[in-house]
N, C-alpha and C positions, 0 to 999 in steps of 0.2 A: 520607147515601146514597153519596157518593164513597168514604167510609172503608169502607163495607161491600163495595163493588165491589173495592176495593183488597185487602181481606182475602181475598175469594173468589179473586181472581187469584193472590195469593200461595199460597193453599192448592192451587190447580190446578197452579201451577208446581212446588210442593214435591212433589205427588203424581207429576207427570210425571218430575221429576228422580229421585225415589226409585225409580220404576218403571224408568227407563232405567238407573240404577246397578245395580239388581238384575239386569236382563237382561244387562248387560255383565259383571257378576260371575259370573253363571251360565255365560255363554259362555266366560269365561276359565277357570273351574274345569273345564268340560267339555273344553276344549282341553288343559288341563294333565293331566287324568286320561287323556285319549286318548294324549298323549305318553308318559306313564309306562307305560301298557299296551303301547304299541308298543316301548318300550325293553326292557321285561321279556320280551316275546315275541321280540324280536330276540336277546336274550341266550340264551333257551332254544333258539331256532332255531340259533344258532351252535353251541351245545353239541351239538345233535342232528347238525348237518351236519359238525362237526369229525371228521376221520377218526382212529380209534384203531387203531393197528397192533399186531401181535403182537410177541413177542421176535424177535430176529434168528435166523431158521431156517437161515442159511447156516453157522453155527458147528458145530464137531465135536460139541458137546454134544447136538445133535439128531440125531446119526448121519449128518450130512452129510459127504461126501467131496469132495476137490478134487484136480486133477492136479498141484497144487503145494501143500505144506502152508502156505506163507505166505499163500495166498489167503484162508483162512478161519480163521486162528488167533487172531483178535481183537486182534492187535497191529499197529498202524500203522507200527511201526518196522521190521518185517520186510517183505521184498519178494519177491513171487512173480515168477519169471522164466520165459521160454520162449526156446529157442534161436533164433538168427538165421536163420529159414527163411521161405519165402513163406507157408506155412500155420502160423499161430500162434493156437491156440485155448485160452483159459482155460476149464476145465470144472468145473462144480459138479454133484454128484449127490446128491439127497436119498435118505433111507432109504425113502421112499414118495412117492407123488404128492401134491403140495401145490398149493394155490392161491397165486398170486403177484400181489401188488398194487403193490409198491414195491421198487426196487433202488437201492442207493447204491454207487458205485464210487469208491474212494479210489485215484486214479490215480498211476502212476509216470511213464510216458512215452508213453502211448497218444495218438494223434492222430485217426486214423479207424478206426472199428470198427463191427461190427454185432452187436446182441444177438439171440440165437436161443434157442428152446426146443424140446425134443424132443416132438413130438406123439405122445402115447401110443397114439392110434388108428392112425395111419399109420406110426409109427416113423420119421418123417422130421423133419429140422430145419426150423423155420419162423422167419423173421425177424419181430421185433416192434418193433425200434427201431434207428435208424442214427444215427451221429455222424460228421459230415463236416467240422466246423470247430471251432475253439477259442473258448471264451468264458470270461469271468471269470478271466483268467490270474493276477491278483494278482501281477504282476511276474515270473511264471515262464514257462518255455518251453512247458510242458504244463499243460493245465487240471487243477487239483488234484482236483476232485470232480465226478462226474456223478450227478445225481439223476433217476431215471426212475420216475415214479409214474403213477397212474390206470391201472394195468394190470389186465387181466382174463384171466388164463391159468391153466391147471392143467398141471403137468408134474412129471417126476421129474428132469429135467436142464436146466440153463441153461449156455450158453456165450457167451464173448466172442470173436468171430471178428475178429482184428486184421488190418487191411489196411495201416495205416501207423503208425509211431511218429515222434516228433519227432527221433529219432536216425537214422532211415532216410536213405539218401543216394540221390539221383537221378543216374544216370550216362548219358552218351550213348554209344550203340553203333551202328555201321553194320550189323553183323550180330548177330542175337540168338542166344543159345545155348538149348538145350533146358532148360526149367525157368525161364527168365527171366520176370519179371513186368513186362510192358510197360505203362507208363502211357499213352503215346500215341506217335505218329510225327510227326515234323516234317520239312519239306523244306529249311529254311534254318537257318543259324546266323549271326546278324547279318543282313547283306544278301547273304550268299554262299549259293549253291545247294549244299546239303549234306544229302541225305536221311539221316536217322538215326532211331534209336529212343531213347526215354527209358525207362530201365529202373530199377526199384527195387533197391537193394542193401540188404537187410533188416538190422536190428540186433536185439539182444536186446529182447524186449517185457517191460515191467515193470508190475505192479499191486501196490499196497500191501495192499488189502483189499476184499472185497465183502460187502455186507450185503443180505439179502433178507427181505422181510416179507409176511405176509398180514394180513387184518383180524383184530383182536382179537375173541374170542368174548364175547358179551354175558353178563354175570353173571345 
């Protein structure tokens, strides 16, 4: 009698163990399958979300013109320059109106500037990005590259309106002259009362290259 009860108990335990193992295995397989599916979907989603850009439409190959040939000649060794004036604008003109999604500026000596596009409806320049500080200097005085993306504009002209270069000099003047670009006015030098103006003495502005992209067309 005891032997029969023992056998029955062993059978029950074996069945329960087998059932528990099967459940755990099924759960593990389900989780593993779910993980694989999520990974595959994530890869597909990343492919969908990754932005594909066009060729560089700033080059002369696309009929694009610049107010200095070095601005869009495709050569980073050449440098586009503008005279040392208060108004310094690098200008790109497309052959036709283009959507613009991304701009890369290979810098020469720009420090502060504003990116503007020509509104084809109002025929006025509108700002869409400003740079007021240097980052990622890589041991240089001027930031080597500026990447401006996630844009959503359509235009025939883009310009870089330069306000400061790293080579510009700030001078103190008691009396400003016509055409002086005043940064600010201060009332002291050190601890001495000395009203004066801080004025920019501009230098030549330099840019190595500009790249402009819109979204690639789906095949």
